[in-house]
mmCIF file of the C-alpha atoms, coordinates in Angstrom:
data_MODEL
# 
_entry.id   MODEL 
# 
loop_
_atom_site.group_PDB 
_atom_site.id 
_atom_site.type_symbol 
_atom_site.label_atom_id 
_atom_site.label_alt_id 
_atom_site.label_comp_id 
_atom_site.label_asym_id 
_atom_site.label_entity_id 
_atom_site.label_seq_id 
_atom_site.pdbx_PDB_ins_code 
_atom_site.Cartn_x 
_atom_site.Cartn_y 
_atom_site.Cartn_z 
_atom_site.occupancy 
_atom_site.B_iso_or_equiv 
_atom_site.pdbx_formal_charge 
_atom_site.auth_seq_id 
_atom_site.auth_comp_id 
_atom_site.auth_asym_id 
_atom_site.auth_atom_id 
_atom_site.pdbx_PDB_model_num 
ATOM 1  C CA . UNK A 1 1  ? 107.768 78.901  90.354  1.00 0.00 ? 1  UNK A CA 1 
ATOM 2  C CA . UNK A 1 2  ? 108.300 77.499  93.836  1.00 0.00 ? 2  UNK A CA 1 
ATOM 3  C CA . UNK A 1 3  ? 110.197 80.624  94.884  1.00 0.00 ? 3  UNK A CA 1 
ATOM 4  C CA . UNK A 1 4  ? 107.296 82.803  93.740  1.00 0.00 ? 4  UNK A CA 1 
ATOM 5  C CA . UNK A 1 5  ? 104.843 80.740  95.794  1.00 0.00 ? 5  UNK A CA 1 
ATOM 6  C CA . UNK A 1 6  ? 107.092 80.930  98.856  1.00 0.00 ? 6  UNK A CA 1 
ATOM 7  C CA . UNK A 1 7  ? 107.471 84.690  98.482  1.00 0.00 ? 7  UNK A CA 1 
ATOM 8  C CA . UNK A 1 8  ? 103.718 85.077  98.033  1.00 0.00 ? 8  UNK A CA 1 
ATOM 9  C CA . UNK A 1 9  ? 103.059 82.986  101.136 1.00 0.00 ? 9  UNK A CA 1 
ATOM 10 C CA . UNK A 1 10 ? 105.621 84.927  103.135 1.00 0.00 ? 10 UNK A CA 1 
ATOM 11 C CA . UNK A 1 11 ? 104.027 88.245  102.170 1.00 0.00 ? 11 UNK A CA 1 
ATOM 12 C CA . UNK A 1 12 ? 100.585 87.003  103.247 1.00 0.00 ? 12 UNK A CA 1 
ATOM 13 C CA . UNK A 1 13 ? 101.976 85.759  106.557 1.00 0.00 ? 13 UNK A CA 1 
ATOM 14 C CA . UNK A 1 14 ? 103.597 89.143  107.116 1.00 0.00 ? 14 UNK A CA 1 
ATOM 15 C CA . UNK A 1 15 ? 100.336 90.952  106.314 1.00 0.00 ? 15 UNK A CA 1 
ATOM 16 C CA . UNK A 1 16 ? 98.296  88.748  108.645 1.00 0.00 ? 16 UNK A CA 1 
ATOM 17 C CA . UNK A 1 17 ? 100.893 89.110  111.394 1.00 0.00 ? 17 UNK A CA 1 
ATOM 18 C CA . UNK A 1 18 ? 100.841 92.877  111.041 1.00 0.00 ? 18 UNK A CA 1 
ATOM 19 C CA . UNK A 1 19 ? 97.032  92.988  111.147 1.00 0.00 ? 19 UNK A CA 1 
ATOM 20 C CA . UNK A 1 20 ? 97.046  90.751  114.220 1.00 0.00 ? 20 UNK A CA 1 
ATOM 21 C CA . UNK A 1 21 ? 99.537  92.968  116.053 1.00 0.00 ? 21 UNK A CA 1 
ATOM 22 C CA . UNK A 1 22 ? 97.667  96.142  115.154 1.00 0.00 ? 22 UNK A CA 1 
ATOM 23 C CA . UNK A 1 23 ? 94.446  94.544  116.386 1.00 0.00 ? 23 UNK A CA 1 
ATOM 24 C CA . UNK A 1 24 ? 96.050  93.688  119.727 1.00 0.00 ? 24 UNK A CA 1 
ATOM 25 C CA . UNK A 1 25 ? 97.384  97.205  120.128 1.00 0.00 ? 25 UNK A CA 1 
ATOM 26 C CA . UNK A 1 26 ? 93.994  98.636  119.253 1.00 0.00 ? 26 UNK A CA 1 
ATOM 27 C CA . UNK A 1 27 ? 92.314  96.435  121.865 1.00 0.00 ? 27 UNK A CA 1 
ATOM 28 C CA . UNK A 1 28 ? 94.829  97.576  124.481 1.00 0.00 ? 28 UNK A CA 1 
ATOM 29 C CA . UNK A 1 29 ? 94.242  101.217 123.547 1.00 0.00 ? 29 UNK A CA 1 
ATOM 30 C CA . UNK A 1 30 ? 90.475  100.731 123.775 1.00 0.00 ? 30 UNK A CA 1 
ATOM 31 C CA . UNK A 1 31 ? 90.862  99.237  127.254 1.00 0.00 ? 31 UNK A CA 1 
ATOM 32 C CA . UNK A 1 32 ? 92.958  102.217 128.343 1.00 0.00 ? 32 UNK A CA 1 
ATOM 33 C CA . UNK A 1 33 ? 90.359  104.634 126.974 1.00 0.00 ? 33 UNK A CA 1 
ATOM 34 C CA . UNK A 1 34 ? 87.578  102.805 128.812 1.00 0.00 ? 34 UNK A CA 1 
ATOM 35 C CA . UNK A 1 35 ? 89.583  102.999 132.042 1.00 0.00 ? 35 UNK A CA 1 
ATOM 36 C CA . UNK A 1 36 ? 90.175  106.711 131.522 1.00 0.00 ? 36 UNK A CA 1 
ATOM 37 C CA . UNK A 1 37 ? 86.465  107.293 130.908 1.00 0.00 ? 37 UNK A CA 1 
ATOM 38 C CA . UNK A 1 38 ? 85.617  105.477 134.148 1.00 0.00 ? 38 UNK A CA 1 
ATOM 39 C CA . UNK A 1 39 ? 88.140  107.553 136.095 1.00 0.00 ? 39 UNK A CA 1 
ATOM 40 C CA . UNK A 1 40 ? 86.733  110.776 134.658 1.00 0.00 ? 40 UNK A CA 1 
ATOM 41 C CA . UNK A 1 41 ? 83.166  109.743 135.499 1.00 0.00 ? 41 UNK A CA 1 
ATOM 42 C CA . UNK A 1 42 ? 84.165  108.953 139.096 1.00 0.00 ? 42 UNK A CA 1 
ATOM 43 C CA . UNK A 1 43 ? 85.668  112.400 139.579 1.00 0.00 ? 43 UNK A CA 1 
ATOM 44 C CA . UNK A 1 44 ? 82.621  114.327 138.387 1.00 0.00 ? 44 UNK A CA 1 
ATOM 45 C CA . UNK A 1 45 ? 80.749  115.987 141.281 1.00 0.00 ? 45 UNK A CA 1 
# 
């Protein structure tokens, strides 16, 4: 039973880690998109 609990805990840690990393990447992508929008707005006549 202990092995099942350890495996279950490991899976949840992996899921949370994955969600955390995806969230960071999404935040970085959003920042790049905001920067691109600002650059485009500056170049409009």
